C-alpha positions as CSV (number, residue, x, y, z in Angstrom):
1,M,35.3,-133.1,-120.0
2,L,33.9,-135.4,-122.7
3,N,35.1,-138.5,-120.7
4,N,33.2,-137.2,-117.6
5,I,30.0,-136.8,-119.6
6,E,30.3,-140.3,-121.1
7,S,31.0,-141.7,-117.6
8,S,28.0,-140.0,-116.2
9,S,25.9,-141.2,-119.0
10,Q,27.0,-144.8,-118.4
11,V,26.2,-144.5,-114.7
12,Q,22.7,-143.2,-115.5
13,R,22.1,-146.0,-118.0
14,S,23.3,-148.6,-115.3
15,S,21.0,-147.0,-112.7
16,S,18.1,-147.0,-115.2
17,L,18.8,-150.7,-116.0
18,L,19.0,-151.6,-112.3
19,A,15.7,-149.7,-111.6
20,R,14.0,-151.6,-114.5
21,L,15.3,-154.9,-113.1
22,N,14.1,-154.0,-109.7
23,R,10.7,-153.1,-111.0
24,A,10.6,-156.4,-112.9
25,A,11.8,-158.4,-109.9
26,V,8.8,-157.4,-107.8
27,P,6.1,-158.9,-110.0
28,F,8.4,-161.8,-110.8
29,V,8.8,-162.7,-107.1
30,F,5.1,-162.1,-106.5
31,L,4.3,-164.4,-109.4
32,C,6.6,-167.1,-108.0
33,F,4.8,-166.9,-104.7
34,I,1.5,-167.4,-106.5
35,V,2.7,-170.2,-108.7
36,L,4.7,-172.1,-106.0
37,P,1.6,-173.5,-104.1
38,I,0.4,-175.0,-107.5
39,A,3.8,-176.1,-108.7
40,W,4.5,-177.8,-105.4
41,F,1.0,-179.1,-105.0
42,N,0.5,-182.0,-102.7
43,K,4.2,-182.4,-102.0
44,A,6.3,-182.2,-98.9
45,S,8.4,-179.0,-98.6
46,F,11.4,-178.0,-96.5
47,A,9.6,-178.3,-93.2
48,P,12.0,-180.2,-90.8
49,V,9.3,-182.8,-89.8
50,P,6.3,-184.2,-91.6
51,L,3.0,-182.5,-90.8
52,H,0.7,-184.9,-88.8
53,E,-2.8,-183.5,-88.5
54,N,-5.4,-185.4,-86.4
55,R,-8.2,-185.1,-88.9
56,V,-9.4,-186.5,-92.2
57,M,-8.3,-184.4,-95.2
58,E,-11.0,-183.1,-97.5
59,P,-11.5,-185.6,-100.4
60,F,-11.9,-184.4,-104.0
61,P,-15.5,-183.3,-104.3
62,K,-18.2,-185.0,-106.3
63,P,-20.4,-182.9,-108.5
64,S,-22.9,-180.9,-106.4
65,I,-24.3,-177.4,-105.9
66,R,-21.5,-176.8,-103.3
67,W,-18.7,-178.2,-105.6
68,L,-16.7,-175.0,-105.7
69,H,-16.8,-174.6,-102.0
70,K,-15.6,-178.1,-101.4
71,L,-13.0,-177.8,-104.1
72,E,-11.5,-174.8,-102.2
73,K,-11.3,-176.9,-99.0
74,W,-9.7,-179.8,-100.9
75,F,-7.1,-177.4,-102.4
76,S,-6.5,-175.8,-99.0
77,D,-5.6,-179.1,-97.5
78,R,-2.9,-179.8,-100.2
79,F,-1.4,-176.6,-101.6
80,G,2.3,-176.5,-101.9
81,M,4.4,-175.5,-98.9
82,R,1.4,-175.9,-96.6
83,D,3.4,-178.1,-94.2
84,A,6.2,-175.5,-93.9
85,L,3.7,-172.6,-93.4
86,V,1.9,-174.6,-90.6
87,Y,5.1,-175.7,-89.0
88,Y,6.8,-172.3,-88.8
89,G,3.5,-170.5,-88.3
90,S,2.8,-172.6,-85.2
91,R,6.2,-171.7,-83.7
92,L,5.8,-168.0,-84.5
93,Q,2.5,-168.1,-82.8
94,M,4.0,-169.7,-79.7
95,A,6.9,-167.3,-79.6
96,R,4.7,-164.3,-80.1
97,T,1.7,-165.1,-77.8
98,G,2.6,-168.2,-75.9
99,T,-0.6,-169.9,-77.1
100,P,-1.0,-172.6,-79.8
101,T,-2.8,-171.9,-83.1
102,N,-5.3,-174.7,-82.2
103,Q,-7.8,-173.1,-79.8
104,N,-8.7,-176.5,-78.4
105,V,-5.2,-176.9,-77.0
106,V,-4.2,-175.5,-73.6
107,V,-0.6,-175.1,-72.4
108,G,-0.4,-175.5,-68.6
109,P,1.9,-173.4,-66.4
110,N,4.6,-176.1,-66.5
111,Q,4.4,-176.6,-70.3
112,W,2.0,-179.6,-70.0
113,L,-0.4,-179.8,-72.9
114,F,-4.1,-180.5,-72.6
115,Y,-6.8,-181.0,-75.3
116,D,-10.4,-180.0,-75.1
117,P,-12.2,-181.6,-78.1
118,F,-15.6,-180.1,-77.0
119,Y,-14.4,-176.5,-76.5
120,V,-16.9,-173.9,-77.6
121,L,-15.5,-170.5,-78.6
122,G,-16.3,-167.9,-75.9
123,Q,-16.9,-170.5,-73.2
124,P,-14.2,-171.7,-70.7
125,H,-12.0,-174.6,-71.5
126,F,-12.8,-177.9,-69.7
127,A,-16.2,-176.7,-68.6
128,D,-17.0,-180.3,-67.6
129,L,-14.1,-180.4,-65.1
130,Q,-15.6,-177.4,-63.4
131,G,-19.1,-178.9,-63.4
132,R,-20.5,-176.4,-65.9
133,D,-21.5,-178.8,-68.7
134,P,-23.9,-181.4,-67.3
135,F,-25.7,-184.2,-69.2
136,S,-29.3,-183.6,-70.2
137,A,-31.9,-186.0,-69.0
138,E,-32.2,-187.2,-72.6
139,Q,-28.5,-187.9,-72.9
140,L,-28.5,-189.9,-69.6
141,R,-31.5,-191.9,-70.7
142,A,-29.9,-192.7,-74.1
143,I,-26.6,-193.8,-72.6
144,T,-28.3,-195.9,-70.0
145,D,-30.6,-197.6,-72.5
146,N,-27.6,-198.5,-74.7
147,L,-25.6,-200.0,-71.8
148,K,-28.7,-201.7,-70.5
149,E,-29.4,-203.5,-73.7
150,S,-25.8,-204.8,-73.9
151,Q,-25.8,-205.8,-70.2
152,E,-29.1,-207.6,-70.4
153,K,-28.5,-209.4,-73.7
154,L,-25.1,-210.7,-72.5
155,E,-26.6,-211.7,-69.2
156,T,-28.9,-214.1,-71.0
157,C,-25.7,-215.8,-72.3
158,H,-24.2,-215.8,-68.8
159,I,-21.4,-213.5,-70.1
160,P,-20.4,-210.8,-67.6
161,F,-20.3,-207.3,-69.1
162,Y,-18.0,-204.6,-67.7
163,F,-18.1,-200.8,-68.4
164,I,-14.6,-199.4,-67.9
165,V,-13.8,-195.7,-67.8
166,A,-10.2,-194.4,-68.1
167,P,-9.6,-190.9,-66.5
168,D,-8.6,-187.8,-68.5
169,K,-5.2,-186.3,-67.8
170,Q,-6.7,-183.1,-66.4
171,T,-8.7,-185.3,-63.9
172,I,-5.4,-186.8,-62.5
173,Y,-3.2,-183.6,-62.9
174,P,-5.6,-180.6,-62.6
175,E,-2.8,-178.4,-61.2
176,Q,-0.8,-178.9,-64.5
177,L,-3.8,-177.5,-66.4
178,G,-3.6,-174.2,-64.5
179,V,-7.4,-174.0,-64.0
180,H,-9.0,-173.8,-60.6
181,V,-11.3,-176.8,-59.9
182,P,-13.5,-176.1,-56.9
183,D,-14.2,-178.8,-54.4
184,G,-17.4,-180.9,-54.7
185,V,-17.8,-180.5,-58.4
186,T,-20.0,-183.0,-60.2
187,T,-18.6,-183.8,-63.6
188,R,-20.5,-185.6,-66.4
189,L,-18.9,-188.9,-65.4
190,D,-20.0,-188.4,-61.8
191,Q,-23.5,-187.6,-63.0
192,L,-23.6,-190.6,-65.2
193,L,-22.3,-193.1,-62.6
194,Q,-24.8,-191.7,-60.0
195,H,-27.6,-192.2,-62.5
196,L,-26.4,-195.8,-63.4
197,S,-26.2,-196.8,-59.8
198,T,-30.0,-196.4,-59.5
199,A,-31.2,-196.9,-63.1
200,L,-28.9,-199.9,-63.9
201,P,-27.5,-201.3,-60.6
202,A,-26.6,-204.6,-62.2
203,L,-24.1,-203.0,-64.5
204,K,-20.5,-203.8,-63.6
205,V,-18.6,-200.5,-63.6
206,I,-14.9,-200.1,-63.2
207,D,-14.1,-196.4,-62.7
208,L,-10.3,-196.1,-62.9
209,R,-10.1,-192.6,-61.5
210,P,-9.6,-193.7,-57.8
211,A,-6.8,-196.1,-58.8
212,L,-4.9,-193.5,-60.9
213,K,-5.3,-190.8,-58.2
214,E,-4.0,-193.2,-55.6
215,A,-1.0,-194.1,-57.9
216,R,-0.3,-190.5,-58.6
217,A,-0.1,-189.8,-54.8
218,T,2.2,-192.8,-54.1
219,T,4.6,-192.8,-57.0
220,P,7.1,-190.1,-58.0
221,D,6.8,-191.0,-61.6
222,E,4.4,-189.3,-64.0
223,L,1.5,-191.4,-65.2
224,Y,0.6,-189.4,-68.3
225,L,2.6,-188.0,-71.2
226,R,3.0,-184.3,-70.9
227,T,2.4,-183.6,-74.6
228,D,-0.3,-186.2,-75.2
229,T,-3.8,-187.0,-74.2
230,H,-2.9,-190.5,-73.1
231,W,-1.5,-192.1,-70.1
232,N,2.0,-193.7,-70.4
233,S,2.9,-197.3,-69.9
234,L,3.1,-196.9,-66.1
235,G,-0.3,-195.2,-65.9
236,A,-1.8,-198.0,-68.0
237,F,-0.3,-200.5,-65.6
238,Y,-2.1,-199.0,-62.6
239,G,-5.3,-199.0,-64.7
240,Y,-4.7,-202.6,-65.6
241,R,-4.1,-203.6,-62.0
242,A,-7.4,-202.1,-60.9
243,I,-9.2,-204.0,-63.7
244,A,-7.4,-207.3,-63.0
245,N,-8.1,-207.1,-59.3
246,R,-11.8,-206.6,-60.0
247,F,-11.8,-209.5,-62.4
248,V,-10.3,-211.7,-59.7
249,R,-12.7,-210.5,-57.1
250,D,-15.6,-211.3,-59.4
251,G,-14.2,-214.7,-60.4
252,V,-13.6,-213.8,-64.0
253,L,-9.9,-214.6,-63.5
254,P,-8.4,-217.1,-60.9
255,T,-5.4,-214.9,-60.2
256,A,-3.8,-211.6,-61.3
257,P,-0.1,-212.6,-61.8
258,S,1.1,-209.1,-62.6
259,A,-0.4,-207.2,-59.7
260,T,2.9,-205.6,-58.5
261,L,5.7,-203.9,-60.3
262,D,8.3,-206.3,-59.0
263,A,7.9,-208.5,-62.1
264,W,8.5,-205.5,-64.5
265,T,11.3,-203.3,-65.5
266,M,10.9,-199.5,-66.2
267,D,12.8,-197.2,-68.4
268,K,12.4,-193.6,-69.7
269,S,13.4,-192.0,-73.0
270,A,13.1,-188.6,-74.6
271,Y,10.0,-188.0,-76.6
272,E,9.6,-185.4,-79.3
273,G,5.9,-185.0,-78.6
274,G,2.6,-186.8,-78.4
275,D,-0.7,-186.4,-80.2
276,I,-1.4,-182.9,-78.8
277,A,2.0,-181.4,-79.7
278,V,2.3,-183.1,-83.1
279,S,-1.2,-183.7,-84.5
280,M,-3.1,-180.9,-82.9
281,A,-0.7,-178.1,-82.3
282,S,1.9,-178.9,-85.0
283,L,4.7,-178.4,-82.5
284,P,6.9,-181.5,-82.5
285,G,10.0,-181.2,-80.4
286,Y,8.9,-177.8,-79.0
287,F,8.0,-179.1,-75.5
288,E,10.0,-181.3,-73.2
289,D,8.6,-184.8,-72.7
290,F,9.6,-188.3,-72.2
291,R,8.1,-191.8,-72.5
292,T,7.9,-194.1,-69.5
293,H,7.8,-197.8,-70.6
294,I,7.7,-200.9,-68.5
295,D,8.3,-204.5,-69.7
296,K,7.6,-207.9,-68.1
297,R,10.8,-209.6,-66.9
298,T,9.5,-213.0,-67.9
299,P,6.7,-212.5,-70.4
300,R,4.2,-215.3,-71.0
301,L,4.4,-217.2,-74.2
302,G,1.8,-216.2,-76.8
303,H,1.3,-214.0,-79.8
304,W,-0.3,-210.6,-80.6
305,V,-1.6,-209.5,-84.0
306,M,-3.0,-206.1,-85.1
307,A,-5.0,-206.1,-88.2
308,P,-7.3,-203.5,-89.8
309,T,-10.8,-204.7,-90.6
310,A,-13.6,-203.2,-92.5
311,G,-16.8,-202.1,-90.8
312,P,-17.7,-200.0,-87.8
313,Q,-15.2,-201.8,-85.5
314,G,-12.2,-200.4,-87.4
315,E,-8.9,-201.7,-86.2
316,R,-9.0,-205.2,-84.7
317,A,-6.4,-206.8,-82.4
318,T,-6.1,-210.4,-81.4
319,S,-3.9,-212.2,-78.9
320,A,-3.4,-215.8,-77.6
321,S,-1.5,-216.8,-74.5
322,D,-0.4,-220.4,-73.7
323,T,-1.0,-220.0,-70.0
324,G,-3.9,-217.5,-69.7
325,N,-7.4,-218.1,-68.5
326,G,-10.7,-217.2,-70.3
327,R,-11.5,-215.3,-73.4
328,L,-12.0,-211.5,-73.5
329,V,-13.8,-209.4,-76.1
330,I,-13.1,-205.7,-75.5
331,Y,-14.5,-202.7,-77.4
332,R,-12.2,-199.8,-76.7
333,D,-10.5,-196.6,-77.7
334,S,-6.9,-195.6,-78.0
335,F,-6.4,-195.7,-74.2
336,S,-6.5,-199.5,-74.4
337,G,-3.4,-199.6,-76.6
338,D,-1.2,-199.7,-73.5
339,L,-3.7,-201.8,-71.5
340,L,-3.9,-204.8,-73.9
341,P,-0.3,-206.1,-73.4
342,Y,-1.0,-206.4,-69.7
343,L,-4.3,-208.1,-70.2
344,M,-2.7,-210.5,-72.5
345,E,-0.8,-211.8,-69.5
346,D,-4.0,-213.0,-68.0
347,F,-6.3,-214.2,-70.7
348,A,-6.0,-217.2,-73.0
349,S,-7.3,-215.0,-75.9
350,I,-8.3,-211.5,-76.5
351,E,-10.4,-210.0,-79.4
352,S,-10.2,-206.2,-79.3
353,Y,-12.2,-203.8,-81.5
354,S,-11.6,-200.1,-81.9
355,G,-14.9,-198.4,-81.3
356,H,-17.9,-198.6,-78.9
357,D,-20.5,-200.2,-81.0
358,I,-20.9,-203.7,-79.4
359,D,-21.6,-206.3,-82.1
360,G,-23.6,-209.4,-81.0
361,A,-22.5,-211.4,-84.1
362,E,-18.8,-210.9,-83.3
363,I,-19.4,-211.9,-79.7
364,M,-21.2,-215.1,-80.6
365,R,-18.4,-215.9,-83.1
366,H,-15.7,-215.7,-80.4
367,K,-17.8,-217.1,-77.5
368,P,-16.0,-215.0,-74.8
369,T,-16.1,-215.6,-71.1
370,V,-16.2,-211.8,-70.5
371,V,-17.0,-208.7,-72.6
372,A,-15.8,-205.2,-71.7
373,L,-16.4,-201.7,-73.0
374,E,-13.5,-199.3,-72.3
375,I,-13.9,-195.5,-73.0
376,I,-12.0,-192.4,-72.0
377,E,-13.8,-190.1,-69.5
378,R,-14.3,-187.2,-71.9
379,N,-16.0,-189.4,-74.5
380,V,-18.7,-191.0,-72.4
381,R,-21.1,-188.6,-74.1
382,L,-20.5,-190.5,-77.3
383,L,-22.3,-193.6,-75.8
384,A,-25.6,-191.9,-76.4
385,D,-25.1,-192.6,-80.1
386,S,-23.6,-196.1,-79.7
387,P,-26.5,-198.7,-79.5
388,P,-25.4,-202.3,-79.6
389,Q,-25.7,-204.1,-83.0
390,R,-27.1,-207.4,-84.0
391,M,-28.0,-208.4,-80.4
392,S,-31.4,-210.0,-81.3
393,G,-31.2,-213.8,-81.2
394,L,-28.1,-213.7,-79.0
395,C,-27.4,-217.2,-77.4
396,G,-30.4,-218.6,-79.4
397,E,-33.0,-216.3,-77.7
398,T,-36.1,-215.5,-79.8
399,S,-36.9,-211.9,-80.6
400,H,-40.3,-210.5,-80.0
């Protein structure tokens, strides 16, 4: 009987100890969760891939009346385990709802990704594609004035100026977006080109939409990356061919030696994800995609250098070819990344600047035979805020 009492007492003490340990474990685990973001501050965690976000992280704030608010944003960009939470949270969101955490990203019916940087909450995605977001008269006037100043100043130097527009993916593959686009819609680019045809008829415009639509109808291969905003190497080739043929027709180039695919080889490889999947939706490897890449069978001799530079032009690229003709200065966006290797085949030298702010001083330094401004369709609105710089006194003209 005494042994049973002692055994029961031991069981009660064990149960009591276990209960106390359980009670202590709860605040301990809770405390760990609180301390972990600080202890692991600004370090990579166990997420299987690095987190790539297409934005600038909040810098450490300078003293101001909003210092605490900015400090909170700075900490939120760097707290420990953030990359793992974003990575697994993005996958949980897709598994639970089928939509990404980034509201600017749209997943098409065949798992193609599209990005609408100008999406307004409560409004339809890609309103411009449906003709529901036209330019104002003031915006049209500002864009025209900026292009006109560049065109006229360069004309005094006898330097032809070309305005090149690359099409958005949803323009070439609207059915992959899963949004009905009615016939006869006037987009912002349509509106701008119609306005330029009367307000600035001397401007040399190369609209690449027809060339890419024709290529899409005649080739079985995809021209854009499924998980990226950009065209692939093949899509860029068809864009290049349209540009080169226009240059030849206008006498800027004597010939376009790479006008057919016969001189190139093409291969495809698996791709874990482009800028939309990785940088905007934090879903690398989640969607099926592949890269299409083409290479010249007998490339021309020359060199290509990418170098970051200070100032509004940002990244600068230069090239020199032993057998090319003429000198090109091009202001461009990321869509020209795949265009430049093709253009290098034709020009003796290329100076390329990331951005759309044309700089007269740089133009005079390089003395080009042609200047081009390339921009993606969705960003033509940014040209309203891109007046040319240092154009006074170009080619020795006197300013008034």
